[in-house]
C-alpha positions as CSV (number, residue, x, y, z in Angstrom):
1,X,0.0,0.0,0.0
2,X,1.2,3.6,-0.9
3,X,2.0,5.6,2.3
4,X,0.9,9.2,2.9
5,X,4.6,10.1,2.8
6,X,5.1,8.6,-0.5
7,X,2.2,10.6,-1.9
8,X,3.4,13.7,-0.3
9,X,6.9,13.2,-1.8
10,X,5.5,12.7,-5.3
11,X,3.2,15.7,-4.9
12,X,6.0,17.8,-3.8
13,X,8.2,16.8,-6.5
14,X,5.5,17.5,-9.1
15,X,4.9,20.8,-7.4
16,X,8.5,21.7,-7.5
17,X,8.7,20.7,-11.2
18,X,5.6,22.7,-11.9
19,X,7.0,25.9,-10.2
20,X,10.3,25.6,-11.8
21,X,8.8,25.1,-15.1
22,X,6.7,28.3,-14.7
23,X,9.7,30.3,-13.5
24,X,11.8,29.3,-16.4
25,X,8.8,30.2,-18.7
26,X,8.4,33.6,-17.2
27,X,12.1,34.6,-18.3
28,X,11.1,34.1,-22.0
29,X,7.6,35.6,-22.0
30,X,8.7,38.1,-24.5
31,X,9.5,35.5,-27.1
32,X,6.3,34.3,-28.9
33,X,5.2,30.6,-29.3
34,X,3.0,28.9,-31.8
35,X,1.3,27.1,-29.0
36,X,0.0,27.7,-25.7
37,X,2.2,29.3,-23.0
38,X,0.2,28.8,-19.9
39,X,1.7,26.5,-17.0
40,X,-0.9,23.8,-17.8
41,X,-1.6,24.1,-21.4
42,X,2.1,24.3,-22.4
43,X,2.5,21.0,-20.7
44,X,0.0,19.5,-23.0
45,X,1.5,21.3,-25.9
46,X,5.1,19.6,-24.8
47,X,3.4,16.2,-24.7
48,X,2.2,16.6,-28.3
49,X,5.6,17.8,-29.3
50,X,7.4,14.7,-27.7
51,X,5.1,12.2,-29.3
52,X,4.8,12.8,-32.9
53,X,3.6,16.6,-33.5
54,X,7.1,18.3,-33.5
55,X,7.4,18.9,-37.1
56,X,3.9,20.4,-37.4
57,X,4.6,22.6,-34.3
58,X,7.9,23.8,-35.6
59,X,6.7,24.5,-39.1
60,X,3.7,26.5,-37.6
61,X,6.2,28.5,-35.6
62,X,8.3,29.0,-38.9
63,X,5.4,30.2,-40.8
64,X,4.2,32.7,-38.0
65,X,7.6,34.0,-37.0
66,X,9.7,33.6,-40.1
67,X,12.9,35.7,-40.0
68,X,12.4,36.0,-36.2
69,X,12.7,33.8,-33.2
70,X,10.2,31.7,-31.4
71,X,10.0,29.2,-28.6
72,X,8.4,25.8,-28.2
73,X,7.7,24.0,-25.0
74,X,9.3,20.8,-24.1
75,X,8.6,18.8,-20.7
76,X,11.4,20.4,-18.8
77,X,12.2,23.6,-20.5
78,X,11.6,26.0,-23.3
79,X,13.4,25.6,-26.5
80,X,14.3,29.0,-28.5
81,X,14.2,28.4,-32.3
82,X,16.0,30.8,-35.0
83,X,14.4,30.7,-38.3
84,X,16.5,32.9,-40.9
85,X,19.9,32.0,-42.4
86,X,21.3,35.1,-40.9
87,X,20.1,34.2,-37.4
88,X,21.7,30.8,-38.1
89,X,24.9,32.6,-38.8
90,X,24.8,34.5,-35.7
91,X,24.4,31.1,-34.0
92,X,27.5,29.9,-35.9
93,X,29.7,32.9,-35.1
94,X,28.7,33.4,-31.4
95,X,31.6,32.5,-29.1
96,X,31.7,29.1,-27.2
97,X,31.8,30.8,-23.9
98,X,28.4,32.8,-25.0
99,X,26.5,30.2,-26.8
100,X,27.9,26.9,-26.0
101,X,27.9,24.0,-28.7
102,X,29.4,21.6,-26.1
103,X,26.7,22.2,-23.6
104,X,24.0,22.1,-26.3
105,X,25.1,18.7,-27.3
106,X,25.6,17.4,-23.7
107,X,22.1,18.5,-23.0
108,X,20.6,17.3,-26.1
109,X,22.0,13.8,-26.0
110,X,22.4,13.5,-22.1
111,X,26.0,12.9,-22.5
112,X,27.0,12.8,-18.9
113,X,24.9,9.6,-18.7
114,X,25.0,8.1,-22.1
115,X,28.9,8.6,-22.7
116,X,30.2,9.4,-19.3
117,X,31.3,12.7,-17.6
118,X,35.1,11.8,-18.4
119,X,34.4,11.4,-22.3
120,X,32.3,14.6,-22.4
121,X,34.9,16.8,-20.6
122,X,37.8,15.7,-22.6
123,X,36.6,14.9,-26.3
124,X,39.8,14.0,-27.7
125,X,38.0,11.7,-30.2
126,X,36.7,14.7,-31.9
127,X,39.9,15.9,-33.5
128,X,40.9,12.5,-34.4
129,X,37.6,12.0,-36.3
130,X,38.2,15.4,-37.9
131,X,41.8,15.1,-39.0
132,X,42.9,11.5,-39.1
133,X,39.8,9.8,-40.4
134,X,39.4,12.4,-43.0
135,X,43.0,12.3,-44.0
136,X,43.1,8.5,-44.2
137,X,40.0,8.2,-46.4
138,X,41.9,7.8,-49.7
139,X,44.4,5.2,-48.5
140,X,41.6,3.1,-46.8
141,X,39.0,3.4,-49.5
142,X,39.7,-0.2,-50.9
143,X,39.1,-1.6,-47.4
144,X,36.0,0.4,-47.0
145,X,34.7,-0.6,-50.3
146,X,35.6,-4.3,-49.9
147,X,33.8,-4.4,-46.4
148,X,30.6,-2.9,-48.0
149,X,30.8,-5.6,-50.8
150,X,31.2,-8.4,-48.2
151,X,28.6,-7.2,-45.8
152,X,25.9,-6.9,-48.3
153,X,26.9,-10.3,-49.8
154,X,26.7,-11.8,-46.3
155,X,23.4,-10.1,-45.3
156,X,21.8,-9.9,-48.6
157,X,22.9,-12.7,-50.9
158,X,22.1,-11.8,-54.5
159,X,19.3,-14.2,-55.6
160,X,17.2,-14.5,-58.7
161,X,14.1,-14.2,-56.6
162,X,12.8,-11.2,-54.8
163,X,14.0,-11.0,-51.1
164,X,12.3,-8.9,-48.5
165,X,14.9,-7.0,-46.6
166,X,14.1,-5.1,-43.3
167,X,16.1,-1.8,-44.2
168,X,17.0,-0.4,-40.7
169,X,18.6,-3.5,-38.9
170,X,20.4,-4.5,-42.3
171,X,21.9,-1.1,-43.0
172,X,22.9,-0.8,-39.3
173,X,24.9,-4.0,-39.7
174,X,26.4,-2.8,-43.0
175,X,27.6,0.5,-41.5
176,X,28.7,-1.1,-38.3
177,X,30.9,-3.5,-40.3
178,X,32.1,-0.9,-42.8
179,X,32.9,1.6,-40.1
180,X,34.6,-0.7,-37.9
181,X,36.8,-1.9,-40.8
182,X,38.4,1.5,-40.3
183,X,37.9,1.7,-36.4
184,X,39.2,-1.6,-35.2
185,X,40.0,-3.7,-38.4
186,X,39.8,-7.3,-39.3
187,X,38.6,-9.6,-37.9
188,X,37.0,-7.6,-35.2
189,X,34.7,-5.6,-37.6
190,X,33.1,-9.1,-38.9
191,X,32.8,-10.3,-35.3
192,X,29.0,-10.8,-34.8
193,X,29.3,-10.2,-31.1
194,X,31.2,-6.8,-31.6
195,X,28.9,-5.8,-34.4
196,X,25.9,-6.4,-32.2
197,X,27.5,-4.6,-29.4
198,X,28.2,-1.4,-31.6
199,X,24.8,-1.3,-32.9
200,X,23.2,-1.9,-29.3
201,X,25.3,1.0,-27.9
202,X,24.2,3.2,-30.7
203,X,20.6,2.3,-29.9
204,X,21.1,2.7,-26.1
205,X,22.2,6.1,-26.5
206,X,19.0,7.2,-28.2
207,X,16.8,5.3,-25.9
208,X,18.6,6.5,-22.7
209,X,18.5,10.3,-24.1
210,X,14.6,10.0,-24.8
211,X,14.0,8.4,-21.2
212,X,16.0,11.2,-19.6
213,X,14.0,14.0,-21.5
214,X,10.9,12.4,-20.0
215,X,12.3,12.3,-16.5
216,X,11.8,15.2,-14.0
217,X,15.0,17.3,-13.7
218,X,15.2,16.4,-9.9
219,X,15.1,12.7,-10.7
220,X,17.4,12.8,-13.4
221,X,20.7,12.0,-11.6
222,X,19.1,8.9,-9.9
223,X,17.6,7.9,-13.1
224,X,20.5,8.5,-15.2
225,X,22.8,6.1,-13.1
226,X,20.3,3.4,-13.2
227,X,19.7,3.6,-17.0
228,X,23.2,4.6,-18.4
229,X,24.4,2.0,-20.7
230,X,28.3,2.8,-20.3
231,X,29.5,0.3,-17.6
232,X,27.7,-2.6,-19.0
233,X,28.6,-1.9,-22.7
234,X,32.2,-1.2,-21.8
235,X,32.6,-4.4,-20.0
236,X,31.2,-6.3,-23.0
237,X,33.5,-4.4,-25.3
238,X,36.6,-5.5,-23.1
239,X,35.7,-8.9,-23.4
240,X,35.9,-8.7,-27.2
241,X,38.7,-6.0,-28.2
242,X,40.4,-5.8,-24.8
243,X,43.2,-7.8,-25.9
244,X,43.6,-5.8,-29.1
245,X,43.9,-2.5,-27.0
246,X,46.5,-4.1,-24.6
247,X,48.5,-5.2,-27.6
248,X,48.5,-1.9,-29.0
249,X,49.4,-0.4,-25.7
250,X,52.4,-2.8,-25.6
251,X,53.6,-2.1,-29.2
252,X,53.5,1.7,-28.4
253,X,55.7,1.2,-25.2
254,X,58.2,-1.1,-27.0
255,X,58.4,0.7,-30.5
256,X,57.4,4.2,-29.7
257,X,55.4,6.4,-32.1
258,X,56.5,5.0,-35.5
259,X,57.4,1.5,-36.7
260,X,57.2,-0.5,-40.0
261,X,53.5,-1.6,-40.6
262,X,52.0,0.5,-37.8
263,X,48.3,-0.1,-37.9
264,X,46.4,2.9,-39.5
265,X,43.0,2.7,-37.8
266,X,40.8,4.5,-35.3
267,X,42.0,2.6,-32.4
268,X,45.7,3.4,-33.1
269,X,44.9,7.2,-33.6
270,X,42.9,7.3,-30.3
271,X,45.8,5.7,-28.5
272,X,48.3,8.1,-29.8
273,X,45.9,11.2,-29.2
274,X,45.1,10.2,-25.6
275,X,47.1,11.5,-22.8
276,X,48.8,9.0,-20.4
277,X,45.9,8.9,-17.8
278,X,43.5,8.1,-20.5
279,X,45.4,5.0,-21.8
280,X,43.3,2.4,-20.2
281,X,41.5,-0.3,-21.7
282,X,38.2,0.7,-20.4
283,X,38.9,4.4,-21.8
284,X,39.8,3.1,-25.1
285,X,36.9,0.8,-25.5
286,X,34.4,3.6,-24.6
287,X,35.9,5.9,-27.2
288,X,35.6,3.2,-29.8
289,X,31.7,2.8,-28.8
290,X,31.3,6.6,-28.8
291,X,32.7,6.8,-32.5
292,X,30.4,3.9,-33.5
293,X,27.4,5.6,-32.2
294,X,28.4,8.8,-34.3
295,X,28.8,6.6,-37.4
296,X,26.0,4.1,-36.9
297,X,23.1,6.0,-36.0
298,X,23.2,9.0,-38.3
299,X,24.6,7.2,-41.3
300,X,22.0,4.4,-40.9
301,X,19.0,6.7,-40.7
302,X,20.2,8.7,-43.6
303,X,20.9,5.5,-45.8
304,X,17.5,4.1,-45.0
305,X,15.6,7.2,-46.0
306,X,17.6,7.2,-49.3
307,X,16.8,3.5,-50.1
308,X,13.2,4.2,-49.4
309,X,13.1,7.1,-51.8
310,X,14.8,5.1,-54.4
311,X,12.3,2.5,-54.3
312,X,9.6,5.1,-54.3
313,X,11.1,6.8,-57.3
314,X,12.4,4.1,-59.6
315,X,12.8,6.5,-62.5
316,X,16.2,7.5,-60.6
317,X,17.7,4.1,-61.1
318,X,18.9,4.2,-64.8
319,X,20.4,7.6,-64.6
320,X,22.4,6.8,-61.4
321,X,23.4,3.4,-62.9
322,X,24.7,5.0,-66.1
323,X,26.7,7.5,-64.2
324,X,28.2,5.0,-61.7
325,X,29.0,2.4,-64.5
326,X,30.9,5.1,-66.6
327,X,32.8,6.5,-63.8
328,X,34.0,3.0,-62.4
329,X,35.0,1.9,-65.9
330,X,37.3,4.8,-66.0
331,X,38.3,5.1,-62.4
332,X,37.7,1.9,-60.5
333,X,36.1,1.6,-57.2
334,X,38.0,4.5,-55.8
335,X,37.5,7.7,-53.8
336,X,38.1,9.7,-57.1
337,X,35.4,7.8,-58.6
338,X,32.9,8.4,-56.0
339,X,33.8,12.2,-56.2
340,X,32.9,12.3,-59.8
341,X,29.4,10.6,-59.2
342,X,27.5,14.1,-59.2
343,X,24.0,12.6,-59.8
344,X,24.5,10.2,-56.8
345,X,25.5,13.1,-54.7
346,X,22.8,15.2,-55.7
347,X,20.3,12.4,-55.1
348,X,21.8,11.6,-51.7
349,X,21.8,15.3,-50.6
350,X,18.1,15.8,-51.8
351,X,17.0,12.8,-49.8
352,X,18.9,14.4,-46.6
353,X,17.3,17.7,-47.4
354,X,13.6,16.3,-47.4
355,X,14.2,13.6,-44.8
356,X,16.9,14.6,-42.5
357,X,17.6,13.3,-39.2
358,X,15.2,16.1,-37.5
359,X,13.6,19.3,-37.4
360,X,16.0,21.2,-35.4
361,X,19.8,21.2,-35.3
362,X,22.7,23.3,-34.0
363,X,22.1,23.0,-30.4
364,X,23.5,25.7,-28.1
365,X,23.1,26.5,-24.6
366,X,23.6,30.3,-23.6
367,X,26.3,30.5,-21.0
368,X,25.5,34.3,-20.3
369,X,22.5,36.5,-21.2
370,X,22.7,37.1,-24.9
371,X,21.0,39.6,-27.3
372,X,20.3,38.5,-31.0
373,X,20.8,41.3,-33.6
374,X,17.0,41.7,-34.0
375,X,17.0,42.6,-30.3
376,X,15.5,39.3,-28.9
377,X,17.1,38.7,-25.5
378,X,17.7,35.2,-24.0
379,X,18.8,34.6,-20.5
380,X,21.7,32.4,-19.2
381,X,20.8,28.7,-19.5
382,X,18.5,28.9,-22.5
383,X,18.5,26.2,-25.1
384,X,18.8,27.6,-28.6
385,X,18.5,25.6,-32.0
386,X,18.1,26.3,-35.7
387,X,15.0,25.4,-37.6
388,X,16.6,23.1,-40.2
389,X,13.6,21.2,-41.6
390,X,11.7,24.3,-42.4
391,X,14.7,26.0,-43.6
392,X,15.3,23.0,-46.0
393,X,11.6,23.1,-47.1
394,X,11.5,26.9,-47.6
395,X,10.4,27.9,-51.4
396,X,12.1,31.0,-50.9
397,X,15.5,29.2,-50.5
398,X,14.6,26.1,-52.8
399,X,12.4,27.7,-55.3
400,X,10.1,26.8,-56.8
401,X,9.3,23.4,-55.7
402,X,10.9,23.1,-52.2
403,X,8.4,20.5,-51.1
404,X,9.0,18.1,-54.1
405,X,11.6,15.6,-54.5
406,X,14.0,16.7,-57.4
407,X,16.9,14.2,-57.4
408,X,19.2,16.3,-59.7
409,X,18.5,19.7,-57.9
410,X,22.1,20.0,-56.7
411,X,23.6,18.5,-59.7
412,X,22.0,21.3,-61.9
413,X,23.3,23.8,-59.4
414,X,27.0,22.5,-59.7
415,X,26.7,22.5,-63.5
416,X,25.5,26.1,-63.4
417,X,27.8,27.3,-61.0
418,X,31.2,25.5,-61.7
419,X,33.3,28.2,-60.0
420,X,31.5,27.6,-56.7
421,X,30.5,23.8,-57.1
422,X,31.8,22.7,-53.8
423,X,28.8,24.6,-52.0
424,X,26.1,22.3,-53.7
425,X,27.9,19.0,-52.7
426,X,26.6,16.7,-50.1
427,X,29.4,17.2,-47.7
428,X,29.3,21.0,-47.8
429,X,27.3,23.0,-44.9
430,X,25.7,26.4,-45.2
431,X,23.1,28.4,-43.4
432,X,20.5,27.1,-46.0
433,X,21.7,23.5,-45.6
434,X,21.9,22.2,-42.1
435,X,22.0,18.4,-42.6
436,X,25.4,18.1,-40.9
437,X,25.2,21.3,-38.9
438,X,27.1,24.4,-39.9
439,X,30.5,25.9,-39.0
440,X,33.2,24.8,-36.9
441,X,31.1,22.5,-35.0
442,X,29.6,20.7,-38.1
443,X,29.7,17.0,-38.0
444,X,33.6,16.1,-38.0
445,X,33.1,12.8,-39.5
446,X,30.9,14.0,-42.6
447,X,33.6,13.5,-45.1
448,X,33.9,10.0,-44.1
449,X,30.2,9.4,-43.8
450,X,29.3,11.0,-47.2
451,X,31.8,8.8,-49.0
452,X,30.5,5.7,-47.2
453,X,26.9,6.5,-47.9
454,X,27.7,7.1,-51.6
455,X,29.7,4.0,-51.9
456,X,26.9,1.9,-50.4
457,X,24.4,3.3,-52.5
458,X,26.6,2.8,-55.6
459,X,27.0,-0.8,-54.8
460,X,23.3,-1.4,-54.1
461,X,22.6,0.2,-57.6
462,X,25.4,-1.9,-59.2
463,X,24.4,-5.2,-57.8
464,X,20.6,-5.4,-57.1
465,X,17.4,-4.7,-58.6
466,X,14.9,-2.7,-56.3
467,X,11.2,-3.6,-56.5
468,X,9.2,-0.3,-56.9
469,X,7.0,1.0,-54.0
470,X,4.3,3.4,-54.1
471,X,5.2,5.4,-51.1
472,X,7.9,6.0,-48.6
473,X,7.3,4.2,-45.3
474,X,6.5,6.8,-42.6
475,X,9.2,7.3,-40.0
476,X,8.5,8.1,-36.2
477,X,9.0,11.5,-34.5
478,X,10.2,11.6,-31.1
479,X,10.5,15.2,-30.1
480,X,12.4,16.9,-33.1
481,X,14.4,13.7,-34.2
482,X,12.9,11.6,-37.0
483,X,13.6,7.8,-36.8
484,X,13.2,5.6,-39.9
485,X,10.7,3.1,-39.8
486,X,12.3,0.0,-38.0
487,X,10.1,-2.7,-39.7
488,X,9.9,-1.3,-43.2
489,X,11.2,-3.4,-45.9
490,X,12.3,-3.2,-49.5
491,X,12.5,-6.0,-52.0
492,X,15.9,-6.9,-53.7
493,X,17.2,-9.2,-56.1
494,X,20.2,-9.9,-58.2
495,X,20.5,-7.5,-61.1
496,X,18.8,-8.5,-64.1
497,X,20.0,-5.9,-66.5
């Protein structure tokens, strides 16, 4: 039986949360909202925002306050949203000690619990991804291609009859194996236990983040410790790659920084980047899991959307195949070849424009009071984001058919603007194209991800026929994030023509 004390405690926590929420709201009263702003009605609006209505709420705010700033209700706080490229540029240019990217991503993914505080406070894996991973794309490209081919062969053996393939779990396995060919190498990238662990950790981070967003602020430390995946997954990782890490430590001690045939992979780069205190088996296993999360979740969702769009638009298949085959005949399966696949780049970028990973991006937390150029003031502690989905769907920026799927949109722009063609490539960021964020904090692994995604799609088109579908399977919105339908399928068979 529930005691009076328990009821009092719960009531007190609810009252505290209610009052705290109302007080936080009061500091932002001068900023308009597309929905209700009362202490009760905004909670209901926040509930709808969390469970599926986020894109409509954000789009409504964008329509009403385009070129300005608005706010939307979440369970524990308000999110302030900027709506124009000029305001996006302000967000990009603001100093870290004013509008903090690190605190924004820390809040958005609840990193203290999903990655652990130590990994959050010393992100030495970020410069490794930005520099070493990008720098080694060309010499490692043959390995990346080999793993894509082998992964698809193992998971979707080419058959003369149609095979129904669940896209999300299959793509996650392909991305896991391909990424880990560069992260930990053979044979670990093909180890079923390690692949399953990498995918499980990526899924854990998303689920844990959602659970903590639904948890009252006062209970987050307790719930966070209970649901954090870090300790368990690190122990599982040690059992699989712990010996590999120990061997690399030993080689570094015995041979120094350089020796013949030194491995060039993520685990080696991380070991060399870490300081002495961070060179532990547990620490390195955790970093490998973190870079797996970054690689698996985003790339898997992006590729799933692209495959679904390809099945819904079979008229794209022949032009893409023609380009792929012509380039491969001349260049082989190389990085240079993939860079020449302009139609493929345009197709993939257009898929990201229409079906990105969410409706908001560029999370920032104000570390001090800040005033935007339009006079809008936000207090210290405010969460600010950019309205990426409405910007991507804005007819003023993508005239005249921003809402339509135009697979060759960016290829035409590149052809018409040869001097500035880089800005129309998938890997490029701008205040009008925010799929990877924008500025110095844009996704550091996007060069690897774009090449991986394009190479995967080129292989699918080269190897398989795809049965046309009449529509794209709807994804699921949780807050402002779009998750691809986990049970949706496409039908594939060995290419006949």
